[in-house]
Every structure is written in C-alpha cells, then in structure tokens.
C-alpha positions in Angstrom: 46.5 15.2 265.9 49.9 14.4 266.4 52.6 17.1 266.0 54.9 16.6 263.0 58.2 15.2 263.3 60.7 17.0 263.9 62.8 18.4 261.5 66.7 17.8 260.6 68.8 19.3 259.6 72.5 18.4 257.8 73.2 15.5 255.9 72.6 11.8 257.9 75.7 10.3 259.6 75.7 7.8 257.5 76.4 9.4 254.6 79.3 11.7 256.6 80.7 8.7 258.1 81.1 6.8 254.1 82.8 10.4 252.8 85.5 10.5 255.3 86.2 6.6 255.2 86.5 6.8 251.3 88.7 9.8 251.6 91.2 8.2 254.2 91.4 5.3 252.6 91.9 6.9 248.9 93.6 10.2 249.7 96.8 9.7 249.0 95.4 8.5 245.5 93.1 11.8 245.4 94.7 14.3 247.2 92.1 14.4 250.3 93.1 15.5 253.6 92.2 14.5 256.9 89.1 12.6 255.4 87.8 16.1 254.8 87.8 16.3 251.1 90.1 17.2 248.2 93.2 19.5 249.8 92.9 23.1 249.7 94.2 25.3 247.1 97.4 27.3 247.5 96.8 30.5 249.4 97.4 33.3 245.5 100.7 36.0 246.0 99.9 39.3 246.0 101.2 40.6 242.9 105.1 41.5 242.5 105.7 45.9 243.2 107.3 46.8 239.4 110.4 48.2 239.4 111.1 51.7 238.7 113.3 49.9 235.4 111.2 47.5 234.3 109.0 49.3 232.0 105.2 48.8 232.9 102.6 46.6 230.5 100.0 47.6 230.0 96.8 45.4 230.0 94.6 45.7 226.7 90.9 45.7 227.4 88.7 42.3 226.5 85.7 44.7 225.7 87.4 47.1 223.1 90.0 45.8 221.1 92.6 48.1 219.7 92.5 47.6 216.1 95.2 49.9 215.4 97.4 47.0 217.0 96.3 44.9 214.3 98.9 44.6 211.4 98.5 45.7 207.9 98.2 42.8 205.1 100.9 42.5 202.7 101.2 41.4 199.4 102.7 38.0 199.0 105.4 37.6 196.1 102.6 34.9 194.2 99.3 37.9 194.8 100.5 41.4 193.5 98.2 43.7 192.0 101.0 44.4 189.1 101.8 40.9 187.5 99.3 38.8 186.1 98.4 35.7 187.8 99.9 33.0 185.4 97.0 29.9 184.9 98.1 26.7 186.5 99.6 24.5 184.5 96.5 21.7 182.9 97.4 18.4 183.3 98.8 15.6 181.3 96.3 13.4 179.5 96.4 9.7 180.6 96.2 6.7 177.8 93.2 4.6 178.9 94.9 1.0 179.5 92.6 -2.2 178.1 91.2 -3.9 180.9 88.5 -5.8 179.3 88.9 -9.5 180.0 90.5 -9.1 183.3 88.7 -9.1 186.8 87.7 -6.5 188.4 90.1 -5.8 191.1 92.9 -6.5 188.5 91.2 -4.1 186.3 90.7 -1.6 189.3 94.8 -1.9 190.2 95.8 -1.0 186.4 93.7 2.0 186.4 95.4 3.6 189.6 98.8 2.6 188.4 97.9 4.5 185.2 96.5 7.2 187.3 93.2 7.2 186.8 91.1 6.9 190.5 87.8 8.0 189.4 86.6 4.7 188.6 82.9 3.8 188.8 81.3 0.0 187.9 78.1 -1.5 186.8 76.7 -5.0 186.5 77.0 -5.9 182.6 73.5 -7.9 182.8 71.9 -5.5 183.8 70.4 -6.7 187.3 71.9 -3.4 189.2 73.9 -5.8 191.4 76.5 -4.3 193.5 80.0 -5.9 193.2 80.9 -7.1 196.8 83.5 -9.3 195.7 86.0 -7.6 192.9 87.3 -10.5 192.2 84.3 -12.7 191.5 84.1 -10.5 188.7 85.3 -9.8 185.2 85.4 -6.7 183.2 83.1 -7.0 179.6 83.2 -3.7 178.2 85.3 -0.2 179.7 84.0 3.6 179.3 86.3 5.6 177.8 87.2 3.0 175.3 91.3 1.7 175.7 93.7 3.9 174.2 91.6 7.2 174.3 93.6 10.0 176.2 91.7 11.5 179.4 92.2 13.7 181.8 93.1 12.5 185.3 90.3 13.5 186.9 87.5 11.7 184.1 85.1 8.9 185.5 86.6 5.7 184.3 83.0 3.6 183.8 83.9 -0.7 184.4 81.3 -3.2 183.3 81.4 -6.5 184.9 79.8 -9.3 185.2 80.2 -12.5 187.4 82.5 -15.0 186.4 79.7 -17.5 187.3 77.5 -16.2 184.5 
C-alpha cells in the first residue's frame, strides 16, 4: 500500500497571487493596502473624560424601557370629550350628463369632468366583449339615466357597442 498523499495547508499560491495583483491594480479604487486586502479601520479613540461642569447623561437600558418618560397624550382641539363631534358635510349631488350617442372615450371624459369617477362599462350586445379601445365603441345606454342627481361615489355604468356592429 502506498502512503496517503501529504496534506497541504493554506491557500494555493496562484490564488494568493491573483488576489495580490488584483488589489495592487484596483487598490486606489477599493482601498486595498499593499495587496493584502481592505484597509484596516481607524483605531478607536478612548472615551473623553467627563468634565466636572458638564452634566452626566445616563443611557437607559435597552432591555427595560422607562415608561414614566413617555408623555401622556394630549387631547386635540377637534377631538375633545366635552364637545360633540360634528358629522362631516355630505358631498353635493352631481347631475349625470347625457352621453348616449357619444364614443365611449368621450363619454368617460365627460363623466370625469362632471366629477363622476366610478365608471363601469359593459358590452351592450351581451357578447361580454372587453372594451379595449374605447374610441371604437359608442354608448347606447347609461345607468343611472341622464339628469339624475347622484352622490360623487355612485357607480355609473356605460353600455356600449362597437361602431362597426
């Protein structure tokens, strides 16, 4: 039997040489020192001695918070227990514009200009097609009807069909 090959310790010489050359070439960019690696951090400074006139600050322990240092919440002027809160004013009602006969994109623009932004759309033929290019569709019906006064968050549904239909 042959004896086992001797064990090598350390890093192979080509790897050390490659790291050294790389650090020498890129040392100015990355702070390598003499091809050995990144420059060591600066030595820590000793803590400054507290002067007798300066007040000493105590650092609270991170594990035990001091709850007495937390200020009590103050009541605000709008939310006090002695004055009843007034309900928010209701938004004004908006008159639904008549967009039947317009192309779908123009109808959406008019609804939004009137302050109605919750718009739904459906294929009026019942085929369930998606309105991909709104300019190719014409509004044939709308819900709620034109002239109806609605809240601004009301859903307006535009029923359209393709202009080629």
